[in-house]
N, C-alpha and C positions, 0 to 999 in steps of 0.2 A: 398513416403518416406519423402518428405518435410512436408507433412501434419502431419505425425507421429512425426517428430521433433518439429513442431509447437505446437502440443498437449502436448509434454513433457515440453515445456517452460510454457505452461498454468498450467499444473499439473504434476510435475515430479513423475514418478513411475518406479519401477524396477531398473535394472542395468543402463540402459540408463539415467533414471531419476537422479541417483546419480551423473553421469558425468555432466548432464545439470545443476543440482542444484549448483554444484561448479562453473561452468561457470557463472551462473547468479549472484552468490554471488560476485565473482570477479568483474563482470561488474557493480554491483550496488554500490560498495564502493565509487567511485567518486560522485555518486548521493546522497548518505548519507552525504558525506562531504559538499555538497551544501545545502541539504534540512534541516538537523537538526538545523543549526543556524537560518534558516528562520522560524522555529516554535516558536521562542521566548518563550521557556519553562520557567515557573515560579515555585517557590517552591510550592509543594503540588498539582501541576497539575495532572490530570488524563488523560492519553493519550491512544489512540487506534491506532495500526498499522494494516491495512488490507493487508494481504499477506506478512507476515514477513520473508518468505524464511528461510534461515538458522540462522536467528536471530541476525544478526550483528547490525541492527538498535536498536533493543530492548536492546542489550548488551551495546551499546554506551550510550544510553539515561540513562539506569539504573545506569551505572558507573559514569556518569558525572553530573547528575542532581538529586535533591531531589524531586522526583516525583514517581508516580506509572504508570507503562506501561502495558497495555494489548495488546494482539495480537491474530489474527485469521488467519488460513491458512488451506486450504482443501487438502493439500498434506501431506500424512503420512510421507514421507521422510523429508520434511521440518519441520514438527512438532517434529519428533524425534531429528533431528540435532539441531534445535533451543532450544529444551528442554535441551539437553546436554550442549550446549554452555552457556545457562543462568541458569544452575541449582543453582548456588549460589544466584542469584537475586531472583529466585523463592522461595528458602528456606528462604531468608531474607524478603520475602513478598514485594519486590520492583517490581516484574513482575509476570504476569500470562499469560500463553499461552493456547489458545483454538484450538482444531482441528475440523474443520467443514466448511461448506459453509456459507460465510458471509450473503448471500441473504436469507437463510432459518434458520440460527442459531438464537435462542431466546436470546435476549439481553435486558437489562434494559435501558429504555429511559432516556434522560437528565442526563447522568452520566459523560460525557467526556468534558474536556476543549479543547482538540485537537484530531482530527482524521486525519490521513494521510495515503497515499499509494504511493508506487513507482512502476511504470511499471505494474500496475494492470488493469488500465482502459481499455486496449485493449481487455480484456477478458470478459467484460460485453457487451452483445449483445444489450442492450439498457441502457440508463443512468438514466432514470427517477426513476426506482425502487431503485437502490443503492443510488442515491443522496437523495431521500426522506427518506430512512432508516438512512443514515448518519445524516441528519438534525434532525431527531427524537432523535438520540443518543447524540447529542451535547447539552450542557447547553446553555442557552441564551447568545449570544455574543461569543460562542465558535468558534474556527477556524477549517476549513477544508482545507487541503493542498494536492494537487495532483502533482506528478512528472510524466511526459510523454514525450516521444520522438516526435519530429515533424513528421507529416504524411509522408513527403518526405524521411526522414531518415529511417522510418520503411519500406517504399516501396523498398528501396535499398537492403534490406536483403532478400535472397532467401527463407529463412524458414518462413517468416512472411506471410503465405498464408492467403488469404481472408476467407477461411473456418474456421479459428481459430482466427485470429487477426482482430479486428475492428480498422481501421486506422482513428480515429477521428481527425478532425481539431480543432484548438484552438477556432474557432468561434462556432463550434457545442457544445463543452464542456461549454463554457461561456454562451451560450444561454440556455442550459439545467439547469445550475446552477441558472440562473435567474428564469426560470420556476418553479424550485423546491423551490424557496423562499429564496435563499441565497442573501447576500448583500455585498457591498464593494469588488466586484470581481476584482482581479488584477492578472497580470501575468508578468513574465520576462523570457527571454531565456538565459539559462546558461547551455550549453551542451544540455539540454532538457528544456521543459517548466516547470516552477514552477508556479502553479496556486493556489492562496489563496483567501479565502472568509470567511465570517462570517455568523453565524445563526442570 
């Protein structure tokens, strides 16, 4: 049962997924409060959020900044909910939502000033492939920002089973960012880790 719940946190589906998606959205609000100001968004920036959930981050950024925000998520529940929430931004060409797996989705390289993700990293079984793809998507000097909970905090939750959640340490993430060619890697702990680096 715990593994089933963990899989729902990874990719919400069905009736249970609708409940889990609302829980995740509520839980991510404080993280967005912390992360969005750290992105230092400038006018006309192009931004990508990986794993946008029900689209509250896309909505906030599109409402508050003069920029263009793209997002990708592989949960149909999340895609539908986020599309409904952001329908005005999409109609006004301030936002674009994609439905698919980030690792296999075909995307144009060197098009984003900022790429970020909240509580997504646990669901990548290895970090080299996603980090390499993110680096390729960023413009030269572009920013990559990760929000993740400390390993010990994840371990306290019963549903974060090892079969689904990869409980990376901050050192593991930083080391792989270096191996993937990112520079100026820094992090701070504010509820969770905010890790920032540049291409």
